[in-house]
N, C-alpha and C positions, 0 to 999 in steps of 0.2 A: 718126519724130521724136517726142520726148517733149513733151507739152503744157506750156507755161509759163503763168504767171499775171501779168497786169498789174493793179495795184490803182489805181483812180482814186477820189479822195475829194473831197467838197465839205464845207466847214466855215465857217459864219458864226461868227467868234471873238468878236464883240461887243467889239472893242478888243484889239489884240494885246498891249499892255502889261499889261492886266488879265489876259488869258488866260495870259500868260507867268508871272505871279505865281501863277496857279491850277494850273499844271502842264502847260502846252502842250508844252514840250519832251519831257517824259516820254511824253505821249500820242503825239507825232510819232515818237519812237524806237520805240514799241511797235507803232504802226499801220503804219509803213514803207510809205507810199504811193509808187507810181511817179510819179504826178502828183497834186498837191494844189491845189485851188482854194479860195481864201480870200475871204471877204466881210467887210465892216465891220472892216477892219484898223485904220482910224482913227488913222493915225500918219504924220507926215512922215518921209521917208526918213532924214533925219539923226537922228531920234529913235528909230528902231527899236532894240530891245534888242540888244546885240552878240551875235552868234551864235545868235539866236533861230530862224533857219531852217536851222541846221546847214550841211551841205555841198551843199544843193540849189541848183540854178540858179533864180534868182528873176526873174520879170517882174512889175512892180508899178506900178499907177497909183493914187497916193494921192488924186487929185482935188485940187480947190482949196478945198474947204469944210473949214475947220479943225475937227478932232475928229469928222468925219463920213465915212461911206462908206469907199471904198478897196477895190480888188479886186486879187488877186494870183494868180499861178500859180507853183507850185514844182515842179520836175521833176528827176529823176535825170539825164536827158539834156538837153543844151543845146538850146533851141528854135532852129529854123531861121529863124523870123520871128516878130515880135510886132506886133500891131495893137491900138491903144487906142481905145475908143469905137466906137459904132455908125456905119455909113456914113450920111451925109446927116442927121446929128443935131447941131443947133446948140444945142438947149435944154438937153440933159443932158450934153454932151460934157465939161464941166469938173468933173463931179461924182464921177468915179471909180466908175462903175457897170458897166463892161463892158471886158474885156480878153480877147483871144484869141491863141493861139500855135500854130504848126505844129510838129509833132514827127515824128520817125521812131522808132516804138516797135518795135524788132526787125523792121524791114522793113515794118511797116504804117504808112502815112502817115495821121496823125490831126491834125485841128484841134480844139483844146479851148478852151472859153471859160468864164470865171468871170463870173457875173452877180449883181448886187444890184439887184433891181427895187424901185422906190420904194414906200413905204407909201402907202396911200390913206386914205380916210375915207368915212363914210356920207353920200352926197349928200342935200341937202335939210335937214339938221339946222341948218346955218348956211351963210352965204355962203362962209366959209373951208373948211368941210368939202366943199362942192360943188367948189370950186376944186381942192382936194387930190385928190379923186376924179378929176376931169377930167384933171389932170396925170398921174396914174398911168396912165390909159387912153391918153393921148397917147404915153407911153413904150411901152406895150404895142403900140400900132399900129406904132411905129418898129421895135421888136424883131420883130414879126411879119413885116414886110417883109424884114428881114435873115434870119430863119429860112427863109423861102421861097427866097430867093436862095442862101443857103449850102447848104441841103439839096439843092437842084437841082444846084448845082455839084458837090457831093460825089457825088451819084448819077451824074453824067456822067463824072467822072474816076476813080471808084473810091476816092476819099479818104473816110475816116470824119470825121464832124463831130459834136461834142457840146457842148451848152451846159449847164453845171451851176451850181447856186447857189441863192440865196434868192429865190424868186419872190413871196413874200408873198401867196400865193393857195393856198387849199385847194380843190382842184378838185371833189371829190365828197364825199358824206356819209361815206365811209370815211376821209376825210382830216382830220377834226377830231372831238373828243369831243362837243361841244355842237351837233351837226348838226341838232337839232330846235328850236333857239332860235327864238322867235317874233319876235324883233326882228332887224333887219338887222345883219349882222356885217361889218365891214371885213375884207376878205380872203376872204369867202365870199359876196360879192354876185353876183347873177345875171350881170351884165355881165362880171365878172372870170372867173367860172367858164366862161362861154361862150367868152371869148377864149382861155383856156388849152386848152379842149377843141378849139377850132378850130385851135389851133397844132399839135395832134397830127395834124392832117390835112395838114400842110405837109412831111411826110417825116421826122418824128422820132417816137420812141417814148418813153413814160414807163418807163424801164428798171426801176425798183424796183417800180412797180405791176405790170408784166408778170411779175415774179417772185413777187409777193404779190397775186394778182388778187382774192381775196375776203377779204382781211384788213383789220380795222380798224387803221389805221396802215400801216406803222410810223411813229409820230410822230417829228418832228425838232426841235420847239420846245415848250418849257414855260415859263410865266411863272416869274420868280424868286419871286413872291409866293404866300402861302398854301400850300395843300396840292396845288398843281397837279402837282408832280413825284411825290409819293408816291402820289397817286391816278391818275396817268397821264392827267391832263387836258391833253392835248397837241394839237398841230396838225402835219400833214405839209405843210410849205411849202418844203422844200428838195428839189430834184429833180435827176435826171440825165436829160436829154433827148438822145437820140442817134439818128443815122441807122442804117439797117439794117446797114451794114458794121461798126458797133461793137456795136449793141444785140444782134445775133445771137450775139455772143461772150460775153454776160453769163452767168456761171456762178453767181454768188451776189451778193446785194445786200441791205443792211439798214442800220438806224441803229445806230451804235456808242454805245449808251446807257450812260453811266457806271454804276458799281455803286451809287452813293449820291449824295444831294444834295450832300454835302460834297465830293465829288470832281469836281463839274461844272467844266468849263473855261469854259463859256459858257452862255447860256440856250438856245442851239441845241446839238444833238449832231451829230457828223460823220455823213455818209451815205456809205457805203462800197460800191463795186461792184468785184467781181473779174471780170476778163475773161480768157478762155483764148486763148492764142496757140499755134499749131501750128508 
């Protein structure tokens, strides 16, 4: 039997209406993902640009916060089931941060999730920054419990599970350009890095890092400001975490970095992983 490829992509579009104006549809046609996870769609359903998602099946949770968040899954095959939000989560359930769906991808049962993890702040700078940091860590704790449950269930049933998206955390010094900064950095705090490292012991692998074990990057986010893009002053904060049933199929994975600053669709770049199907 000839090997086939399934392409799974995560992309924080930083507002689908703005991304559409910058060329999202052309990118989508060229990338041709089998499943695409979007974050920060930031658009009510009724205001989505007509035809922006082409002929893909769409599962979308816009959340209830006007102009913020929103996660979606686009797929060539219709999902068998869709679930919105993390189990036992009352604090963040209305914010449009997590959506997962079950698919049959050419006979391989896969559950895929799109995640937009909250931004934090450096604790101790102000009362507000401490509260924001603590809020982020509460979400991480809730997500960690779900990762443990979902990965264990996947291992027991033979179903693949993967959560992809914007984690707003650079886990190692390989994951950000200014890794020697002497001041604390939101997204590179010891508590955040420890949580994400511990999450990899819950039955999921960092697929792109597994494919690029000793590489600086590949980065997935650059500030719009200054020379961050041209100098490649980036962060790797968008991940594919997957159980072994899927991670072991990864043949290639990288950031789909645009050719120029002018052709950027978002301040993030898509992170693409190609999996082999036998």
